[in-house]
C-alpha positions, 0 to 999 in steps of 0.5 A: 653726378656732377663731373667738375673740369679743372684746368690748371692754373698759370702757376700750375703750369709753369711749375709743372714746365720748369721740371720738364727738361731734357736730361740729356740736353741739360747734361750736354750743355752742363758739361760743354760749358762749364767743363769743356770749354773753361778746360780747353782755354786753361790748358792752352797755355797753362794757368798762373793761379791766383785769387781772381782766377779762382773767382773768375771761376765762380762766374764761369760756371754762373754764367755756364749754369745759368746759359745751360737753363736758358738753352733747355727751358721749355719756354723760349726766353730771347732776352735771357739768351741775349744777356746770359751768351754775352755774360759768358763769353765776353765776361766768362770765358774771355776774362778766364784766358786773360787771368789765366795767361796774364795777357790782355788785348791792350797795353794797359796793366792793372795791379792783382787787387784790381783785377780780383775787384773787377771780377767781383764786380762783374759776379755782383752784377750777374748776381743781381741781374738773377736776383731780379729775373727770379723777383719778375718770375715770382711775382708772374706765377703770384698774379697768374695764381690769382682767381680774380681778374685782373688789368695788364700792366704796362709792359704787356699793354705795350707789347701788345700793341699791333702793326697798323698797316697804312701806317707800315706802308707809310714808313716803306715810303719813308724809307725808300725815299730816305734812301733815294735821297741819302744813298747817292749824297753819300761820298762814293754813292752806293759802292760805298756801302760795299768797301769797309766800313773804314772807307764809308768812314773816310768817304764822309769825313771828306764832306767838310759840311758834316761832322761825325754826329750828322754822319752817325745820324745819317747812316742810322736813319737810313738803317733803323727805318729799313729794318722796321719796314722789312720786318713789318711788312713780313707779319703785317696782319690782314685787314678784316675788311678785306686786303687785296689792296694791302697784299698788292702794295706789299708784293710790291714793296716787299723786294724793294725793301729787301734790296735797301737792307742788302745795302745799308744793313749789310755786315760789310759797312754796318757794324757786326752786332747790329747786322747780326741783330737784324739777321737774327731778328728776322730768323726768330720773329719766324713763327716755327723757329720759336717753338722750344725744340727749334729753339734750342736747335738755333741757339745752339747753332748761334752759340757756335757761330759767336764762339767760332766765326764772330772772331773773324767777322771783322774781316770788312772792317778795314780796307787793307784786308789781311788774310785770316789766321785761325787762332785758338780761343784763349788767343783770340780772348786775349789778343782781340780788342773785340773781347776787350770787356774786361780790361775795360773794367780794370781800367775803369775801376783804377780811374774811378780810384783815382778820380772818384765817382761821377753821379751826373754821367748817368744823365749824359745817355737819357740826355744825348741829344743836348748839344755841348753848346747848352751843356758845356759839362755834359758827360764824355763817352766813358769808353773815349775817357778810359782810353786816354786814361789809359793813354791809348791813341785808338779811343774807339773801345767798349765800356761794359754796362758794368763799368759805366754803372759803377763809375756812377756810384759804385757797387750799389749803382751795380746792383740797383741797375742790374736788378732792374735789367733781369726784371725788365728782362724776364717781364719782356720774355714773360709777355712774349710768351703769353701773346705768342699766338698773336702775330703782329704785335710788338711782343713778336717783333720788338722783344726779338730785336731788343734781345739781341741788340742788347749784347750792343747795350751791354758792351757800351758805351752806352753814349755811343750806342743809345741814338741807334738804340732809341730808333730802334725802339720808338720806330715801332710804337710810330708803326703800331696802335693799342689793342682794346684792354684785355684782362690778364685772366683772359689773355693767359687762359683764353688766348686770342685766334690767330690772325693771319698774314697778309701773304703774297700768292705763291709763297706758300703762305695764307691767301 
């Protein structure tokens, strides 16, 4: 008698896992995100009923349900977590508080029709993102269900690149050389990095030989390589021919890179979103914390910190620090300029109604390196443009991706941009999950970094963040090498044996 063993296909495993969720966790998160938090906000000051407020309740429900699915899923989806945390808080709860109380962080006021249109544009982007995610997930299941061997796609080939130890060591050396050259040249020296962002900016402005672009380039050319050098050292794989020399070099460089990151990537002198990206990436690249149960616990802590700690974490932004006053969530959302995303969407809709759409503005972010002397009509920063339109003196405002894409070509542009973003995010999460047993790959390192810097990308404006984003995405390509092409069938069904890390004796790691 022949016994035939039947192994479940990727599609069957995905369908089975999708059904295995903790009912208690789903219930608790649903009640907390869709009932308790919105109810707490609406109860604080009462609610001014309007059509826009009713539609905003749909946005809160949509974001709350999807975030619950991410937080209770049986697989870790970091890119989805970053997107839906931002959508739920900045475009779900915050607009709910603003519409309910008719109170906004800035002075500009739009009409009720504009407010309704702003909610509709936001929900359109969320629906398009959900559709893109579903499309990518369905395509992944269909490919996994095919019996024949298929070659990996571009995203999988890119994310399967592995750290090259000696390229990484070269980056570490470059980061330390830049630190030796640039930190003493910074007006105020080392101490300027532990004062405030305002003091660091003003100290740089005192040097008339530097313009704003050069200052930003210098700061980010220190921060991003230092971050990737530290992250790479923590996860560099062992060499096949022996790694005694590599372990010795790593043991020497690790404390230096850790100290350098404390200087150039601390929350005192760097934006909170960037400091948070560094910390969360280091956290979520720890293999044990990327298991579903640990992920859910850490994600719950993250949600709590974003809601309760983030509003007060700008304490070091200015040199003249005021005493921290603890206020309600509703008051934070309606008075703190950090949550101006919804108001900026309203301002942008009024701006488009008066000025029209500008498709050529879409060229600004990808061509940000082109100087204005060569491109006189180069698009301006959208956040600054909207601040000037509203008549503000303070120009450092956000421009969420929703209004950026809307100003290019209206609702169709919003739908296309967010459909592609949803599909790309789901694809990155799927590839990272499939390669989770292969340490030292870009899937294990770059996906978490993008997942959390994505919140800066969503908040905007694009022209202001595209430089750091380009460095964040390109530096790891320089310290990795392609792996031999493997089939999707083999990578999904027959994972490679884990690669041991080059560890330091006495730290508890492999030796």
